[in-house]
Every structure is written in C-alpha cells, then in structure tokens.
C-alpha positions in Angstrom: -80.6 -14.4 2.8 -78.0 -12.6 0.3 -74.7 -14.6 -1.3 -71.8 -13.9 1.1 -68.6 -13.4 -1.0 -66.0 -15.5 0.6 -62.9 -15.2 -1.3 -63.8 -16.0 -5.0 -66.8 -17.8 -4.7 -70.1 -16.7 -3.3 -72.2 -18.5 -0.6 -76.2 -18.8 0.3 -76.7 -19.2 3.4 -80.2 -18.5 5.6 -80.4 -17.4 9.3 -82.5 -17.8 11.5 -82.8 -15.6 15.1 -82.1 -17.2 18.4 -80.0 -16.8 21.7 -77.3 -18.3 23.3 -74.0 -20.0 20.7 -74.9 -19.8 17.4 -75.5 -23.1 15.3 -73.9 -23.8 12.2 -74.8 -26.3 9.8 -73.7 -26.6 6.1 -75.3 -29.1 3.4 -76.0 -29.4 -0.4 -79.6 -28.0 0.6 -82.0 -27.9 3.2 -85.8 -28.9 3.4 -87.2 -25.8 4.8 -88.9 -25.7 8.3 -86.6 -28.9 8.5 -84.0 -29.9 11.0 -81.6 -28.3 11.8 -84.1 -24.9 11.4 -86.1 -26.3 14.3 -83.6 -25.8 16.8 -84.0 -22.0 16.3 -87.7 -22.5 17.7 -88.6 -23.7 21.2 -87.4 -24.8 23.5 -83.9 -24.3 21.6 -84.3 -21.0 20.6 -80.8 -21.0 19.1 -79.6 -18.6 16.0 -79.7 -20.9 13.1 -76.9 -20.6 9.9 -77.3 -22.9 7.3 -75.1 -22.5 4.4 -75.5 -24.5 1.3 -72.2 -25.5 0.7 -69.9 -24.2 -2.3 -70.4 -26.4 -5.5 -74.4 -26.6 -5.1 -77.6 -24.6 -5.9 -77.4 -20.8 -4.6 -74.1 -20.8 -3.6 -71.2 -20.1 -6.7 -70.6 -23.9 -8.7 -67.7 -25.1 -9.7 -66.1 -27.0 -12.9 -63.6 -29.2 -11.2 -62.6 -30.2 -7.5 -61.4 -28.1 -5.3 -57.4 -28.3 -4.5 -58.2 -29.1 -0.8 -60.8 -32.0 -1.7 -64.5 -31.3 -1.1 -64.9 -32.1 2.5 -62.0 -29.7 3.8 -62.8 -26.9 1.2 -66.2 -26.5 3.0 -65.2 -27.0 6.9 -62.9 -24.1 5.6 -66.0 -22.4 4.2 -68.2 -22.6 7.3 -65.3 -20.5 9.1 -65.0 -18.5 6.5 -69.3 -17.7 6.9 -68.6 -17.7 10.6 -65.8 -14.8 10.2 -68.1 -12.4 8.4 -70.9 -12.9 10.5 -68.4 -11.8 13.5 -68.8 -15.5 15.1 -65.9 -16.8 17.0 -67.4 -20.1 18.2 -69.8 -22.1 17.8 -72.2 -25.4 17.5 -71.6 -27.3 14.1 -74.4 -29.8 13.4 -74.7 -31.7 10.0 -76.5 -34.5 8.7 -74.8 -37.4 6.5 -72.3 -35.3 4.1 -73.7 -32.2 6.4 -72.1 -34.0 9.0 -68.6 -35.0 7.4 -68.4 -31.5 7.1 -68.3 -31.0 10.5 -66.3 -34.0 11.1 -63.5 -32.1 9.4 -64.1 -29.0 11.0 -63.3 -31.3 14.9 -60.3 -31.9 13.5 -59.4 -29.2 11.0 -60.3 -26.1 13.0 -61.1 -27.3 16.6 -60.6 -24.2 18.7 -63.3 -22.6 16.6 -66.4 -25.8 17.8 -67.8 -25.5 20.9 -69.8 -29.0 19.9 -70.0 -31.4 17.0 -73.5 -32.9 16.5 -72.9 -35.7 14.0 -76.6 -37.0 12.4 -76.4 -40.7 10.5 -73.0 -39.3 9.6 -70.3 -41.1 11.2 -67.7 -41.4 8.9 -67.8 -44.9 6.8 -66.0 -47.9 7.7 -63.4 -48.5 5.0 -64.7 -51.1 2.9 -64.5 -50.3 -0.4 -62.0 -47.6 -0.1 -62.8 -43.9 0.1 -62.9 -42.6 -3.0 -66.8 -42.7 -2.4 -69.9 -44.9 -0.8 -71.6 -47.3 -3.5 -74.8 -45.6 -3.1 -73.2 -42.2 -3.8 -71.4 -43.7 -6.8 -74.9 -45.0 -8.1 -76.9 -42.1 -7.6 -74.6 -40.0 -9.8 -74.5 -42.7 -12.8 -78.3 -43.2 -12.7 -78.9 -39.5 -11.6 -81.8 -39.3 -14.4 -83.2 -42.5 -13.6 -85.9 -42.1 -11.3 -85.6 -46.2 -10.6 -82.1 -45.7 -9.5 -83.3 -43.0 -7.5 -85.6 -44.5 -5.4 -84.0 -47.9 -5.3 -80.8 -46.2 -3.7 -82.6 -43.6 -1.2 -85.1 -46.9 -0.2 -82.2 -48.7 0.8 -80.4 -45.7 2.9 -84.2 -45.1 4.6 -84.5 -49.0 5.9 -86.8 -51.3 6.3 -90.0 -50.1 7.6 -93.4 -51.5 8.2 -95.1 -47.9 9.4 -98.1 -47.2 7.2 -97.6 -43.3 7.6 -94.0 -43.5 6.9 -94.2 -45.5 3.9 -96.3 -43.0 2.6 -94.7 -40.3 3.6 -91.3 -41.7 1.9 -93.1 -42.0 -1.6 -93.6 -38.1 -1.3 -89.9 -37.6 -0.4 -88.5 -40.4 -3.5 -90.4 -38.0 -5.5 -89.0 -34.9 -4.3 -85.3 -36.7 -4.8 -86.3 -37.7 -8.2 -87.5 -34.1 -9.0 -84.2 -32.9 -7.0 -81.5 -35.0 -8.8 -83.3 -34.4 -12.6 -82.8 -30.7 -12.1 -79.1 -30.3 -11.3 -76.6 -28.9 -13.2 -73.6 -31.2 -14.8 -70.9 -29.4 -12.2 -73.6 -30.3 -9.2 -73.9 -34.4 -10.6 -70.2 -34.4 -10.7 -69.6 -33.8 -7.1 -68.4 -36.7 -5.0 -66.4 -36.2 -1.7 -65.8 -39.1 -1.1 -66.1 -40.9 2.6 -64.9 -38.4 5.8 -60.9 -38.7 6.4 -59.7 -40.4 3.2 -56.3 -40.6 4.4 -57.1 -43.5 6.6 -57.2 -46.2 4.3 -58.1 -49.2 7.1 -60.8 -49.0 10.2 -57.9 -48.8 12.8 -56.3 -45.9 11.2 -60.3 -43.8 11.6 -60.2 -44.6 14.7 -56.6 -43.3 15.2 -58.2 -40.1 14.0 -61.1 -40.6 16.2 -58.8 -40.5 19.4 -57.0 -37.2 18.3 -60.8 -35.2 18.3 -61.0 -33.3 21.8 -64.1 -31.6 20.8 -67.5 -32.8 22.3 -69.1 -34.4 20.0 -73.1 -35.8 20.2 -73.3 -39.1 17.8 -77.1 -39.5 16.4 -77.2 -42.4 14.5 -79.5 -44.7 13.5 -79.5 -48.9 13.4 -81.3 -49.1 9.8 -79.3 -46.8 8.0 -78.2 -48.0 4.1 -75.0 -46.4 4.9 -73.3 -45.8 7.8 -73.5 -49.4 9.4 -73.9 -49.5 13.3 -70.1 -50.5 13.5 -69.4 -47.2 11.7 -71.4 -45.0 14.4 -69.7 -47.3 17.4 -66.7 -47.1 16.1 -66.8 -43.3 16.4 -68.8 -43.5 19.6 -66.0 -45.6 21.7 -63.2 -44.0 20.3 -63.9 -39.8 20.4 -62.6 -39.3 23.9 -66.2 -37.9 26.1 -68.7 -38.7 23.3 -72.2 -39.1 23.5 -74.4 -41.6 21.4 -77.9 -42.0 20.7 -79.4 -44.9 18.2 -82.5 -45.4 17.5 -83.5 -49.2 16.0 -86.2 -47.8 14.2 -84.5 -45.4 12.4 -82.7 -44.8 9.0 -80.6 -42.6 7.0 -83.6 -40.3 6.0 -84.3 -39.8 9.8 -83.5 -35.9 10.1 -86.6 -35.6 7.2 -88.5 -38.0 9.2 -88.3 -37.3 12.8 -86.2 -33.9 13.4 -88.3 -34.2 16.4 -86.8 -36.7 18.3 -83.1 -34.8 17.1 -84.0 -31.6 18.5 -84.7 -33.0 21.2 -81.5 -34.9 21.9 -79.9 -31.7 21.1 -81.6 -29.8 23.8 -80.1 -32.2 26.1 -77.0 -32.2 25.0 -76.5 -28.8 25.1 -77.8 -28.3 28.5 -75.7 -31.2 29.7 -72.2 -29.6 27.7 -73.5 -26.1 28.9 -74.2 -26.8 32.7 -70.9 -28.5 33.3 -68.6 -25.1 31.7 -66.2 -22.8 33.4 -67.9 -19.3 32.9 -64.6 -18.3 31.0 -64.3 -21.3 28.7 -68.2 -20.8 27.0 -69.6 -24.1 26.7 -66.6 -26.1 26.7 -67.2 -28.9 29.1 -64.0 -29.1 32.0 -63.0 -32.6 29.9 -61.9 -31.1 27.1 -60.1 -28.1 29.1 -56.5 -27.9 28.4 
C-alpha cells in the first residue's frame, strides 16, 4: 500500500480484504502472513489494516519523542488512518507494544473502538518505574550486540522443552538480530515506556482499568518474560466485562509462534459480542450500553 499522508507525517499501512467490522492493528513492524494478517482469512475473513507506527520502517521517522508521547500519538494515528479510510468504528488488536497502543485507544478514543484485543500486552507492573521496561532498555543499549538481543528475547519468550519450538526460535532470534542491527538511529532511540505512565502504583493502574468501558479480550502467556501473570490478571479483574485467556505453555513471542491459537480465540470473542449486540449499536454488547 502507499503511504497515508496524515498531518505532517506519512504512515505506511497494509490492507487485507474481508467482510464485517474492520480490524486495525499498529506496531513497529508485522511478520508477513502472521497475526493479525491471518484474521483476514477463514474462518474470520475480516478486513484487516496493519499500520506501521510513525517513527518506524516505511513510516515517517522522528528525531524526537512526540509532544504527546509515543503511545498517545500512535493511538491518535490509528484514528487518523481510520478517518482517511472512511472507517468510523473498528476492532483494534495489538501485540506487546502494539497492545499498549490499544489500551491508550480504549481510554483516549473509546467511541471509536468496537472492541480491544490485547495480545501479551497488558500494561506492565509499576515496579521499576514507568520510563521503560528493563528488557526494552537493555535492547536499546545493546541493539548491535547479537548476544544481548538473543539473551533479552530469550527471556521474553520464556522457557520451553519443545524441540520444534526451540528450532523456530533460533530462526526468530537471527531475524531479530538482523533487524536491530539495521535500524536507523531514530528508530533505535524510540522508547515508548510503559502504558499509562501517570499511574505510579499498581493500584493507580487498576483505577485506570476500572474506567475503561469497551469490550476487551486479554490474551496472555504465563511464561511471558516481560508481562507478568499478575499484570495480565490485574487488567482482567479490573476492566469491566473483560474476558481473559491465558496459556501456561506460551511466552511473549506467542503471536509469532502460535498465531492460529490467537485467531481461534478472536473468532470466539467476536462471535460472542456480535451475537449479543443490539442492531443499532453494531458490535457493542449490551453490557457496555450507556
């Protein structure tokens, strides 16, 4: 797809045809044929739009952090692309930092969201402050050192004793090492920090969750090396009406390792909330009606 001119920047997006409520996603990059692209295929067959967040890849690079911060800016950009495409309301899904964009969308633009699907991306515990996760800080500092990249993403992925998964991770790690080594200086400096940085404690974060009023599906991995099980459960027990699915045998890389698992849960979730919607309300469940 061509760049989408938005204000003073251009945003690159890929679109996959389908029917029903569109699904939008944003991130630094997307794997071809992976999640969320597979949501455009059977059995969902949805229209999917993948937006490369400003600052990364083929979208406009920035020399400085945006005045509103990365996550709020990226959330606004999703709405800007939707506006340019004539999309009023949409389902948003994101993985890791892409899910962070979705959480900011849910609080900043709830009227645009038919639903949020967060994949290994519940906002982090507040331990260690909100400026950055320890893993992201280490990657930024050592992005050209293959051993640093391998070590950090090994922690994120979590332990496994499955030979096929171990072999797949070796391929994934090599690709990540190449990607980080090839980043521009502007890309390398991007550090979005933890979502909702104004929440300094876990209880303040829980208060923000309690203010969210859109249907939310939380897909989490119990071997995740950056988003703790406690962080995932904090979101699940405080977002009104949320649904959570957690896998014991998955880690932070599950969108790359097990996309079909995610797609099955997304299909169930969307069928649930669409089936209980009022015709005038589109996809939104009765639970969230004003």
